[in-house]
C-alpha positions in Angstrom: 0.0 0.0 0.0 2.8 2.4 0.9 4.5 1.8 -2.4 1.3 2.5 -4.3 0.7 5.7 -2.4 4.4 6.7 -3.1 3.9 6.1 -6.8 0.7 8.1 -6.9 2.3 10.9 -5.0 5.3 10.9 -7.4 2.9 11.1 -10.4 1.0 14.0 -8.9 4.2 15.9 -8.2 5.4 15.2 -11.8 2.1 16.5 -13.2 2.3 19.5 -10.9 5.8 20.3 -12.3 4.5 19.8 -15.8 1.6 22.1 -15.1 3.9 24.7 -13.6 6.2 24.5 -16.6 3.2 24.9 -19.0 2.0 27.9 -17.0 5.5 29.4 -17.1 5.8 29.0 -20.9 2.4 30.5 -21.4 2.9 33.2 -18.8 -0.1 32.0 -16.7 -0.1 32.3 -12.9 -2.5 31.4 -10.2 -4.0 33.5 -7.4 -6.5 33.1 -4.6 -8.5 35.7 -2.7 -9.3 34.9 0.9 -12.3 37.2 1.3 -12.7 37.0 5.0 -9.1 38.0 5.5 -9.0 40.5 2.6 -5.7 38.9 1.5 -4.7 37.8 -2.0 -2.2 35.0 -2.5 0.0 34.8 -5.6 1.7 31.7 -7.1 5.4 31.8 -8.1 4.5 32.4 -11.7 2.1 35.2 -10.8 4.9 36.9 -8.9 7.1 36.6 -12.0 4.5 38.2 -14.2 3.9 41.0 -11.7 7.6 41.5 -10.9 7.6 45.2 -12.1 5.1 45.9 -9.3 7.3 44.3 -6.7 4.4 42.2 -5.2 4.5 40.1 -2.1 3.3 36.5 -2.0 0.4 37.8 0.2 -1.1 41.2 -0.4 -4.1 43.2 0.8 -6.8 44.0 -1.7 -6.4 47.8 -0.8 -2.7 47.6 -1.7 -3.5 46.0 -5.1 -5.9 48.8 -6.0 -3.1 51.3 -5.9 -1.7 49.9 -9.1 -4.8 50.8 -11.1 -5.6 54.0 -12.9 -9.0 55.6 -12.4 -10.6 53.9 -15.4 -9.0 50.5 -14.6 -9.8 50.9 -10.9 -13.5 51.1 -11.7 -13.2 48.0 -13.8 -11.4 46.2 -10.9 -14.0 47.2 -8.4 -16.8 46.0 -10.7 -14.9 42.7 -10.8 -14.8 42.5 -7.0 -18.6 43.1 -6.8 -19.3 40.5 -9.4 -17.2 37.9 -7.6 -18.7 38.7 -4.2 -22.1 38.1 -5.8 -21.0 34.6 -7.0 -20.2 35.5 -10.6 -17.3 34.6 -12.9 -14.8 37.0 -14.5 -12.8 36.9 -17.7 -11.4 40.4 -18.4 -8.2 42.1 -19.7 -6.7 44.9 -17.6 -4.1 47.5 -18.6 -1.6 48.3 -15.9 1.2 50.9 -15.8 4.5 49.9 -14.2 6.7 52.2 -12.2 8.9 52.7 -15.3 6.0 53.9 -17.3 5.6 50.7 -19.4 2.2 49.2 -20.1 1.3 45.5 -19.5 -2.0 43.8 -20.2 -3.2 41.0 -17.9 -6.1 38.7 -18.5 -7.8 37.8 -15.2 -10.0 34.8 -15.0 -11.7 34.0 -11.6 -14.7 32.3 -10.0 -16.0 31.8 -6.5 -14.8 28.5 -5.1 -16.3 28.8 -1.6 -19.8 30.2 -1.6 -21.8 29.4 1.6 -25.2 30.7 2.7 -25.2 33.3 -0.1 -21.8 34.6 0.9 -18.4 34.3 -0.9 -15.5 33.2 1.2 -12.8 32.4 -1.4 -12.1 33.2 -5.0 -9.6 31.3 -7.2 -8.3 32.6 -10.5 -5.5 32.9 -13.0 -3.7 35.8 -14.5 -1.9 35.8 -17.9 0.4 38.3 -19.5 -1.2 39.0 -22.8 0.8 42.2 -23.6 2.4 40.7 -26.8 -1.0 39.6 -28.1 -2.7 42.9 -27.3 0.1 44.9 -28.9 -0.1 42.7 -32.0 -3.9 43.2 -32.1 -3.4 46.9 -31.7 -0.9 47.0 -34.5 -3.3 45.0 -36.7 -6.2 47.4 -35.9 -3.9 50.3 -36.7 -3.0 48.8 -40.0 -6.7 48.2 -40.8 -7.5 51.7 -39.8 -4.8 53.0 -42.2 -6.0 50.7 -45.0 -9.6 51.8 -44.6 -8.5 55.5 -44.7 -6.6 54.8 -47.8 -9.6 53.0 -49.3 -12.3 55.5 -48.5 -10.4 58.8 -48.7 -8.4 58.0 -51.9 -9.9 60.0 -54.9 -9.0 57.0 -57.1 -11.8 54.6 -57.9 -11.6 51.5 -55.6 -13.6 48.3 -55.2 -13.3 45.4 -52.8 -14.5 42.2 -54.6 -15.2 38.7 -53.3 -13.4 36.5 -55.9 -15.5 33.5 -55.1 -18.7 35.0 -56.5 -17.7 38.3 -57.9 -19.8 40.3 -55.5 -18.7 43.9 -54.8 -18.2 43.9 -51.0 -17.3 47.6 -50.7 -16.8 50.7 -52.9 -15.3 54.0 -52.0 -17.0 57.3 -52.7 -15.0 57.8 -55.9 -16.4 54.5 -57.2 -20.0 55.4 -56.3 -19.6 58.6 -58.2 -18.0 57.0 -61.2 -20.4 54.1 -61.6 -23.5 56.1 -60.6 -24.8 53.6 -57.9 -25.7 54.1 -54.3 -23.6 52.3 -51.7 -26.5 49.9 -51.1 -27.1 49.2 -54.8 -23.5 48.6 -55.8 -23.1 46.0 -53.1 -25.8 44.0 -54.8 -23.9 43.8 -58.0 -21.6 41.2 -59.4 -18.5 42.7 -61.0 -19.0 40.5 -64.1 -22.3 42.4 -64.6 -20.4 45.7 -64.9 -17.5 44.1 -66.9 -18.4 43.7 -70.6 -16.4 40.5 -70.9 -18.4 37.2 -71.1 -18.9 35.9 -67.6 -16.6 33.0 -68.1 -13.7 35.2 -69.2 -14.4 37.6 -66.3 -14.1 34.8 -63.8 -10.9 33.6 -65.4 -9.4 37.1 -65.0 -10.3 37.2 -61.3 -8.6 33.8 -60.9 -5.4 35.2 -62.4 -5.6 38.2 -60.1 -6.1 36.1 -56.9 -3.1 33.9 -57.9 -1.1 37.1 -58.7 -0.3 35.7 -62.1 -1.7 38.9 -63.7 -2.7 42.1 -61.9 -3.2 44.7 -64.6 -6.2 44.4 -66.9 -7.9 46.5 -69.7 -11.7 46.2 -69.6 -14.8 48.0 -70.6 -17.2 48.7 -67.7 -20.9 49.6 -68.0 -22.1 52.5 -65.7 -25.5 52.7 -64.1 -26.5 55.1 -67.0 -25.7 52.4 -69.6 -22.6 54.3 -70.8 -19.6 52.1 -71.6 -16.2 53.3 -70.4 -12.7 52.0 -71.0 -10.9 51.2 -67.7 -7.5 50.0 -66.6 -7.9 47.8 -63.5 -5.1 47.0 -61.0 -6.1 44.1 -58.7 -4.4 42.2 -55.9 -5.5 39.9 -53.1 -5.9 41.2 -49.6 -6.9 39.3 -46.5 -9.3 40.3 -43.7 -10.4 38.0 -40.9 -9.1 34.9 -42.6 -10.9 35.7 -45.9 -9.3 36.8 -49.1 -10.7 39.6 -51.3 -9.6 41.4 -54.5 -8.6 45.0 -53.8 -9.1 46.7 -57.2 -8.1 50.2 -58.3 -9.8 51.4 -61.4 -8.6 54.2 -63.8 -10.9 55.6 -66.4 -8.8 55.6 -69.6 -11.6 56.4 -72.1 -10.2 59.8 -73.1 -6.7 58.4 -73.2 -7.8 55.6 -75.5 -9.7 58.0 -77.7 -6.7 60.3 -78.0 -4.5 57.3 -78.7 -6.9 56.2 -81.4 -6.9 59.7 -82.9 -3.1 59.7 -83.0 -3.1 56.3 -84.6 -5.6 57.4 -87.2 -3.6 60.5 -87.8 -0.5 58.4 -88.4 -2.3 56.3 -91.0 -4.4 59.0 -92.7 -3.7 61.9 -95.1 -4.7 65.1 -93.2 -6.0 66.8 -96.3 -8.2 64.1 -97.9 -8.7 61.8 -94.9 -7.7 58.9 -97.1 -5.2 56.3 -96.0 -1.6 57.6 -96.4 1.3 56.0 -98.1 2.5 54.3 -95.0 -0.9 52.7 -94.3 -1.5 51.5 -97.9 2.0 50.0 -98.1 1.4 48.0 -94.9 -2.1 46.9 -95.7 -1.1 46.2 -99.3 1.6 43.8 -98.2 -0.9 42.0 -96.1 -3.4 41.7 -98.9 -0.6 40.5 -101.2 0.4 37.7 -98.9 -3.3 36.7 -98.4 -3.7 36.6 -102.2 -0.7 34.4 -102.6 -1.7 32.1 -99.7 -5.3 31.7 -100.8 -4.6 31.8 -104.6 -7.0 34.7 -105.2 -6.9 37.9 -107.2 -5.6 41.4 -106.3 -5.4 44.4 -108.6 -3.9 47.9 -108.1 -4.9 51.2 -109.7 -2.3 54.0 -109.7 -3.9 57.3 -110.4 -2.3 60.7 -111.2 -4.2 63.9 -111.8 -3.3 65.4 -115.1 -1.5 68.8 -115.2 -2.1 69.3 -111.5 1.0 71.5 -111.2 -0.6 74.0 -113.7 -3.7 74.2 -111.4 -1.6 75.0 -108.4 0.5 77.6 -110.4 -2.5 79.3 -112.0 -5.1 79.2 -109.2 -3.0 78.8 -106.1 -2.6 76.0 -103.6 -6.0 76.4 -101.9 -7.7 75.6 -105.1 -5.3 72.8 -105.7 -6.2 71.4 -102.3 -9.9 71.7 -103.1 -9.3 69.7 -106.3 -7.5 67.0 -104.3 -10.3 66.8 -101.7 -13.1 66.6 -104.3 -11.2 64.0 -106.3 -10.7 61.9 -103.2 -14.5 62.1 -102.4 -15.4 61.2 -106.0 -13.0 58.2 -106.1 -14.4 56.8 -102.8 -18.0 57.2 -104.2 -17.5 54.6 -106.9 -15.2 52.0 -105.3 -16.5 49.0 -103.3 -16.4 48.8 -99.5 -13.7 46.2 -99.7 -11.4 48.4 -101.9 -8.7 50.5 -100.2 -8.2 54.1 -101.3 -5.1 56.1 -100.5 -3.4 59.4 -101.3 0.0 58.1 -102.3 1.7 61.4 -102.5 1.2 64.8 -104.2 -1.6 64.4 -106.8 -1.2 60.7 -106.9 -3.9 58.3 -105.6 -4.0 54.5 -105.3 -6.9 52.0 -105.2 -6.2 48.5 -104.0 -8.9 46.0 -105.1 -8.9 42.6 -103.4 -10.5 39.6 -105.3 -10.3 41.5 -108.5 -8.6 40.4 -111.7 -7.2 42.6 -114.5 -10.6 42.7 -116.3 -12.4 43.7 -113.2 -9.7 46.3 -112.5 -10.3 47.9 -115.9 -14.0 48.2 -115.2 -13.2 49.8 -111.8 -10.7 52.2 -113.5 -13.4 53.3 -115.9 -15.7 54.3 -113.0 -12.8 56.1 -111.2 -11.8 58.0 -114.3 -15.4 59.1 -114.9 -15.7 60.1 -111.2 -12.6 62.3 -111.4 -13.8 64.0 -114.5 -16.8 65.1 -112.4 -14.4 67.0 -110.2 -14.3 69.9 -112.6 -15.2 73.2 -110.9 -15.4 76.9 -111.7 -13.0 79.5 -110.3 -13.2 83.2 -111.2 -15.7 82.5 -114.0 -13.2 80.0 -115.4 -13.9 76.3 -115.6 -11.2 73.9 -114.3 -11.4 70.5 -116.1 -9.9 67.7 -114.0 -8.8 64.5 -115.7 -6.4 61.7 -114.7 -4.1 59.0 -116.0 -4.5 55.5 -114.5 -2.1 52.5 -114.6 -3.5 49.1 -113.6 -2.0 45.8 -112.9 -2.8 42.5 -111.2 -0.8 40.1 -109.1 1.1 37.6 -111.3 2.4 34.2 -110.5 6.0 35.6 -110.5 5.4 38.5 -108.1 7.3 38.1 -104.8 6.1 41.3 -103.1 3.5 44.0 -103.1 6.1 46.5 -104.4 6.4 44.6 -107.6 2.7 45.2 -108.2 3.2 48.9 -107.4 6.1 49.1 -109.8 4.2 47.6 -112.7 1.2 49.9 -112.1 3.5 52.9 -112.0 5.0 51.9 -115.3 1.5 51.6 -116.9 0.7 55.0 -115.4 3.6 56.6 -117.3 2.6 54.8 -120.5 -0.8 56.4 -120.1 0.7 59.8 -119.6 3.0 59.5 -122.6 0.0 58.4 -124.7 -1.7 61.7 -124.1 -3.2 61.5 -120.5 -6.9 61.2 -119.5 -6.8 57.5 -120.1 -6.3 54.1 -118.6 -3.4 51.8 -119.4 -3.6 48.1 -118.4 -0.8 45.7 -117.5 0.1 43.6 -120.4 0.8 40.7 -118.0 -2.5 38.9 -117.1 -3.3 38.4 -113.5 -3.2 34.9 -112.1 
């Protein structure tokens, strides 16, 4: 029997040591309040936790209260009242040490001896949670800064749930841009605003949440129905163990329009609004390659206004410009939608006719020449008759580039000029 008691005692002591070690590591100490004596007893670990306050193993309740500020003292006194009434406590208290440092203690306690509606003893624990409280405070400060950046930023911002596309939050700039109330926009799926098909919209969100792609160009529909070009920057952010997409939106509609205008200006002749030489050379090479690949037809009309220099010299450049403009309008009025018309330089125009053989090109050239002859106008009671010389050619089996087609059409143009102008000269080599 004695050996069994010894063994049990040894096991209890070992468990006590393990418990004390666990309390030490987790900074948890025990305490007891003997109410009838108004004395509080602290365990060894409690004394370690409270070392900055130089506590004694036994202390009077009145002496303990001296370590509390006015606000904390009221909280402490409320705790005493609750415990005396038989309640339980689980509160965090902020204490200031003699050196001015703050520590946070979590007190847990309950009445362990309550007889005849009267409390005699309270047992509890205290835990140093300063590190946890400071971490929580730092987290709250970061969240506060984030929300200020979100709501006060004049840039359009949305917070999106990537699982379903719901708009969780929107800052004032977003509400103004999209034209929705705060309540209404939170009922909307971002893929309703985004003009991409829903499947593609979801795919883009998946790329953003994986951080494989974070900058996107979209078109968004406003509450008014207007479509705006937007550049969207999106990245994942986490709040309370949930991940969202923080999206910053820039309205780039005007920028895109300006860019398109600049691109158009780079490809179009400013006087006639026809394609310029750079544009027709580029498109012509594409059409040539397509013709070769698909074994189809392609013809080219090279057009030069007759005696245009004389018009400029006699009537001035403003009249010359008017002749060029009217000639361009008249040429465009007789070609097909698939034909490409360009001002190739000076008084020279070009018509590129896809799926057109040499015979078809001659018929088109007849229409163009008749249209140019309609350009004639009166200046100072004098009539200006406008005519043109046209050289035509079609892609042959031996052609290797678009420039060979230009070269042959140009040669035919000069043959037409030498033959007396105001006429059409066709390529002797049949198109293939």
